[in-house]
N, C-alpha and C positions, 0 to 999 in steps of 0.2 A: 460559551462553548469553546473548547480548545482541543486541538489534536496533540496528543502526547505519544511518546514512544518508550517502550520498555524492551530491554534486551537481556537475555541470559544465554551465555555461551554462544551457540549458533542459531538461536531462535529469538524471534522478536514479534512485537505486536504494536501497531499504531492503533490508537483508540481515541474516540471522541469522548471527552470528559465534560459533563455538564454538572458542575457543583458536586463532584464525587460520584455521579452516576455515569456508567458507560452506556452510551447510546449507539455505538457502532465500533467495529474493529476490522483490521486487516492484518492477517497473520502471515509471517514469512520465516523462511530458513535461509541461512547463509552458509555457503561452502565454496571454496576455491574462487573467491571474489564474485560469486553469483548469488543474487538474492532471489529466491523462489517465493513469489507471492502465491499462496495456495488457498487462501480463504478471505473473503470480504463479506461483511454483514452489517446492515444498518437498521436501526429501529424504525418501525412504521411511523413513529412520531416525527421523523425527519424526512418523510416522503416528499419528494419534489424539491428538496433543498440541495441536491447534488453532493451530498456529503460522502457518498461512496467514491465519487471522482476526486474529492478533496483528500481522502485517505490515500488514493493511488498517487496523487500529486505529491503528498508528503513523502511517500516511499521513493518516488522519482528524485526528489530533492535530496533525500538521504543517500540514495545511490550515487548521485553526482558528487556529493560532498565526500563520500568515502571510496570513490573510484570503483564502484561495483556495477555489474551488469544485472539486469532484471530478467528473470524467466517467469512470465505470468501464466502459471498453470491454473489459476482461478479463472473461471469463465468470465466473471465480471471484469476482473483486471485486464484480461486479454481483450475484451471488447473496448475498454478505454484505450488501450495501446493501439488498437486498430483505428480508432477515431482520431486520436491526438498524435499526429505525425511528429510533433515536436519532441515526443518522448523517444524517438527512434535512436537517439544517441546512447541510451542506456539499455536498449533491448538486446538481450543475449541472443547470439546466433546459435542455432541448434544444428 
């Protein structure tokens, strides 16, 4: 299993690829150096493996590499940001 990223214009998706099958995804939009994570979903097959958190972590790493701030409007992503204080450096101030 591998986490991959696809971007088109100002939209992107991080997804979990398992031999060509997508087992989870995290969708985002970028504008004015802010990455809005608006949807996260993971297959029941991966339940208990913390793959949703790994998708958010991939987004955080991407934001850091690209000097972006993250606005987690997705309820799941917001809950990860609330738990993982180390992600505060990329959290967008509203």
